[in-house]
SEBA-922256 format. One record per residue (C-alpha): residue number from 1; x, y, z; residue in one letter. Coordinates in steps of 0.1 Angstrom, whole numbers, plus 5000, padded with zeros to 4 digits. Layout:
REM residues N
NODE/nr/c1/c2/c3/rest
NODE/NUM/X/Y/Z/A
...
This chain:
REM residues 270
NODE/nr/c1/c2/c3/rest
NODE/1/5751/0585/6729/M
NODE/2/5733/0583/6696/N
NODE/3/5752/0593/6665/D
NODE/4/5732/0595/6633/L
NODE/5/5764/0591/6613/S
NODE/6/5768/0555/6625/L
NODE/7/5756/0527/6603/P
NODE/8/5721/0513/6610/A
NODE/9/5736/0479/6621/Q
NODE/10/5769/0486/6638/P
NODE/11/5795/0459/6639/V
NODE/12/5795/0442/6673/P
NODE/13/5827/0442/6693/P
NODE/14/5852/0414/6685/A
NODE/15/5841/0383/6706/P
NODE/16/5863/0371/6734/L
NODE/17/5873/0335/6735/A
NODE/18/5846/0314/6752/P
NODE/19/5870/0304/6780/S
NODE/20/5875/0341/6789/Q
NODE/21/5839/0354/6787/E
NODE/22/5814/0351/6815/A
NODE/23/5787/0375/6802/I
NODE/24/5780/0390/6768/R
NODE/25/5752/0416/6765/V
NODE/26/5746/0428/6729/H
NODE/27/5723/0457/6720/R
NODE/28/5700/0448/6749/A
NODE/29/5669/0469/6754/S
NODE/30/5641/0465/6779/V
NODE/31/5608/0484/6775/V
NODE/32/5579/0483/6799/Y
NODE/33/5544/0491/6790/P
NODE/34/5531/0523/6807/G
NODE/35/5497/0540/6812/A
NODE/36/5507/0570/6791/D
NODE/37/5538/0559/6772/A
NODE/38/5563/0529/6772/P
NODE/39/5591/0531/6798/V
NODE/40/5625/0525/6783/H
NODE/41/5645/0509/6812/A
NODE/42/5675/0499/6791/L
NODE/43/5685/0511/6756/Q
NODE/44/5709/0492/6733/T
NODE/45/5733/0481/6761/V
NODE/46/5766/0464/6751/D
NODE/47/5787/0449/6778/L
NODE/48/5813/0420/6780/S
NODE/49/5825/0407/6813/I
NODE/50/5854/0383/6815/R
NODE/51/5856/0354/6839/Q
NODE/52/5871/0363/6872/G
NODE/53/5863/0400/6870/E
NODE/54/5846/0421/6897/F
NODE/55/5823/0445/6878/V
NODE/56/5802/0471/6895/S
NODE/57/5771/0488/6879/L
NODE/58/5766/0523/6892/I
NODE/59/5742/0551/6883/G
NODE/60/5713/0571/6897/P
NODE/61/5681/0555/6909/S
NODE/62/5660/0543/6880/G
NODE/63/5689/0540/6856/C
NODE/64/5683/0503/6848/G
NODE/65/5712/0488/6867/K
NODE/66/5690/0464/6886/T
NODE/67/5671/0457/6854/T
NODE/68/5703/0448/6837/L
NODE/69/5713/0425/6866/L
NODE/70/5678/0408/6865/R
NODE/71/5680/0403/6828/V
NODE/72/5714/0386/6832/I
NODE/73/5698/0364/6858/A
NODE/74/5668/0355/6836/D
NODE/75/5645/0372/6861/L
NODE/76/5632/0396/6834/E
NODE/77/5630/0392/6796/P
NODE/78/5648/0413/6771/L
NODE/79/5626/0433/6747/T
NODE/80/5654/0431/6721/S
NODE/81/5690/0422/6719/G
NODE/82/5711/0391/6729/E
NODE/83/5726/0378/6761/L
NODE/84/5749/0349/6769/R
NODE/85/5759/0337/6804/V
NODE/86/5789/0313/6807/N
NODE/87/5783/0304/6770/G
NODE/88/5746/0297/6776/M
NODE/89/5714/0316/6773/S
NODE/90/5703/0333/6805/A
NODE/91/5675/0308/6808/H
NODE/92/5698/0278/6804/E
NODE/93/5722/0293/6830/A
NODE/94/5694/0297/6855/R
NODE/95/5682/0261/6850/L
NODE/96/5718/0250/6854/A
NODE/97/5721/0270/6886/R
NODE/98/5752/0286/6871/A
NODE/99/5750/0317/6893/Y
NODE/100/5741/0329/6928/G
NODE/101/5719/0360/6933/Y
NODE/102/5717/0382/6963/V
NODE/103/5687/0405/6963/F
NODE/104/5684/0439/6980/Q
NODE/105/5660/0423/7005/A
NODE/106/5671/0390/7021/P
NODE/107/5641/0369/7008/A
NODE/108/5645/0342/7034/L
NODE/109/5619/0316/7044/F
NODE/110/5606/0326/7078/P
NODE/111/5596/0291/7088/W
NODE/112/5631/0277/7082/R
NODE/113/5660/0283/7106/T
NODE/114/5691/0303/7095/V
NODE/115/5709/0270/7089/L
NODE/116/5680/0255/7069/A
NODE/117/5678/0286/7047/N
NODE/118/5714/0283/7037/V
NODE/119/5711/0246/7032/M
NODE/120/5682/0249/7009/L
NODE/121/5700/0254/6975/P
NODE/122/5724/0226/6984/L
NODE/123/5695/0203/6992/Q
NODE/124/5679/0211/6958/I
NODE/125/5712/0202/6942/Q
NODE/126/5709/0167/6958/G
NODE/127/5739/0170/6981/R
NODE/128/5741/0146/7011/L
NODE/129/5726/0160/7043/P
NODE/130/5760/0160/7061/G
NODE/131/5775/0179/7032/Q
NODE/132/5747/0205/7032/C
NODE/133/5751/0212/7069/E
NODE/134/5789/0214/7068/A
NODE/135/5789/0238/7039/I
NODE/136/5761/0259/7054/A
NODE/137/5779/0262/7087/R
NODE/138/5811/0272/7070/E
NODE/139/5794/0299/7050/Q
NODE/140/5776/0313/7080/L
NODE/141/5809/0315/7099/A
NODE/142/5824/0334/7069/R
NODE/143/5798/0361/7072/V
NODE/144/5800/0363/7110/G
NODE/145/5770/0343/7120/L
NODE/146/5785/0313/7137/A
NODE/147/5763/0305/7166/G
NODE/148/5731/0318/7150/F
NODE/149/5723/0286/7130/E
NODE/150/5692/0277/7151/K
NODE/151/5677/0312/7150/K
NODE/152/5648/0321/7126/Y
NODE/153/5650/0351/7103/P
NODE/154/5625/0371/7124/W
NODE/155/5648/0368/7153/Q
NODE/156/5676/0386/7134/L
NODE/157/5682/0422/7125/S
NODE/158/5679/0433/7088/G
NODE/159/5716/0433/7084/G
NODE/160/5720/0398/7099/M
NODE/161/5693/0385/7076/Q
NODE/162/5712/0399/7046/Q
NODE/163/5743/0381/7058/R
NODE/164/5723/0348/7057/V
NODE/165/5712/0356/7022/S
NODE/166/5748/0361/7012/I
NODE/167/5759/0329/7028/A
NODE/168/5731/0311/7010/R
NODE/169/5742/0325/6976/A
NODE/170/5779/0315/6983/L
NODE/171/5771/0280/6996/G
NODE/172/5768/0262/6963/F
NODE/173/5799/0278/6950/E
NODE/174/5786/0295/6918/P
NODE/175/5810/0305/6892/R
NODE/176/5791/0338/6888/L
NODE/177/5777/0358/6917/L
NODE/178/5753/0387/6912/M
NODE/179/5746/0411/6940/M
NODE/180/5720/0439/6940/D
NODE/181/5730/0465/6966/E
NODE/182/5734/0438/6992/P
NODE/183/5753/0455/7019/F
NODE/184/5736/0488/7029/G
NODE/185/5751/0494/7063/A
NODE/186/5772/0462/7061/L
NODE/187/5804/0480/7051/D
NODE/188/5825/0455/7070/D
NODE/189/5815/0428/7045/L
NODE/190/5832/0448/7017/N
NODE/191/5866/0435/7029/Q
NODE/192/5853/0399/7033/Q
NODE/193/5838/0399/6998/L
NODE/194/5869/0414/6983/Q
NODE/195/5891/0387/7000/D
NODE/196/5867/0360/6989/L
NODE/197/5866/0372/6953/W
NODE/198/5904/0374/6951/R
NODE/199/5909/0340/6967/R
NODE/200/5883/0321/6947/E
NODE/201/5884/0339/6914/G
NODE/202/5846/0340/6909/R
NODE/203/5830/0365/6885/T
NODE/204/5810/0391/6904/V
NODE/205/5785/0416/6890/V
NODE/206/5776/0441/6917/F
NODE/207/5750/0469/6918/V
NODE/208/5757/0499/6940/T
NODE/209/5749/0535/6945/H
NODE/210/5781/0541/6964/S
NODE/211/5811/0555/6945/I
NODE/212/5835/0545/6973/A
NODE/213/5821/0509/6973/E
NODE/214/5824/0505/6936/A
NODE/215/5860/0519/6936/V
NODE/216/5871/0497/6965/Y
NODE/217/5857/0464/6952/L
NODE/218/5858/0465/6914/S
NODE/219/5882/0456/6886/T
NODE/220/5859/0476/6863/R
NODE/221/5832/0501/6869/I
NODE/222/5802/0504/6845/V
NODE/223/5787/0539/6848/V
NODE/224/5750/0542/6836/M
NODE/225/5729/0571/6826/S
NODE/226/5695/0581/6839/P
NODE/227/5666/0564/6821/R
NODE/228/5667/0552/6794/P
NODE/229/5695/0532/6809/G
NODE/230/5727/0534/6787/R
NODE/231/5763/0527/6795/I
NODE/232/5781/0561/6797/V
NODE/233/5815/0548/6805/K
NODE/234/5834/0516/6815/V
NODE/235/5863/0524/6837/I
NODE/236/5892/0500/6843/D
NODE/237/5906/0501/6879/S
NODE/238/5943/0507/6882/P
NODE/239/5943/0496/6918/L
NODE/240/5961/0464/6929/P
NODE/241/5941/0432/6932/A
NODE/242/5948/0431/6970/E
NODE/243/5931/0460/6987/R
NODE/244/5928/0473/7022/T
NODE/245/5905/0499/7038/L
NODE/246/5935/0522/7042/A
NODE/247/5937/0524/7004/M
NODE/248/5906/0547/7005/R
NODE/249/5929/0576/7015/D
NODE/250/5954/0571/6987/T
NODE/251/5957/0595/6957/P
NODE/252/5950/0566/6933/A
NODE/253/5917/0557/6950/F
NODE/254/5906/0593/6951/M
NODE/255/5915/0599/6915/A
NODE/256/5894/0569/6904/L
NODE/257/5865/0580/6925/A
NODE/258/5867/0614/6908/H
NODE/259/5866/0598/6874/E
NODE/260/5835/0578/6883/V
NODE/261/5819/0610/6897/R
NODE/262/5826/0629/6865/E
NODE/263/5812/0600/6844/A
NODE/264/5780/0601/6865/L
NODE/265/5777/0638/6859/A
NODE/266/5783/0633/6822/E
NODE/267/5754/0608/6821/G
NODE/268/5731/0634/6836/H
NODE/269/5740/0660/6810/H
NODE/270/5745/0637/6780/G
């Protein structure tokens, strides 16, 4: 919320130690040109994400959560503000292949088999052929696609194609994983992703429309307002690190979901 009593150049939050911080977004704004008027997709967003956190971005359609994710991934430029990813600029992080990105749509190469699609980032890294294949097979097994290695994307359902995309993003073991509403109907992957995050300690930034999904997966939930996209509230999860699907029926889970729901409503009326 804007407050005219604040100084024109507010003091930024105290920086975290470099070893603790995976992402720093400072007063980030994104404005698109429009036929009638500019479209303000993001407005002075401040966000810090520590290494090893699982952070969900949630908000109504058009609130800028995907834009924020794409800015972090250097897929879109900032209009103003600053951004650091693992101590580098977003552009440097992309060139260093410091993150994996899972899009809403699978974005697979139709002329490559499932196995070859997952192997591609590893081949670009210069890994040995045997290593590429072994890692790709392991990741496909993790997402339930063992036995589908020789299929082509057009031979798979949409959900199975998305599993291939997730396996590809995980294959080169990125420290940072960004996921833009990757599951849809793939709720059974929530448990697998949560287990993977807890076991390997990667930083995950996850875009979702689902309150239940955000509450189940996240250590922190970032609630965003309708356009222009602002951060309404950042909610720390009190839930234990190890989670089960049965936890969705507990009072703690339901109370956290209620807090997220109220923050979303506040964003609409703010």
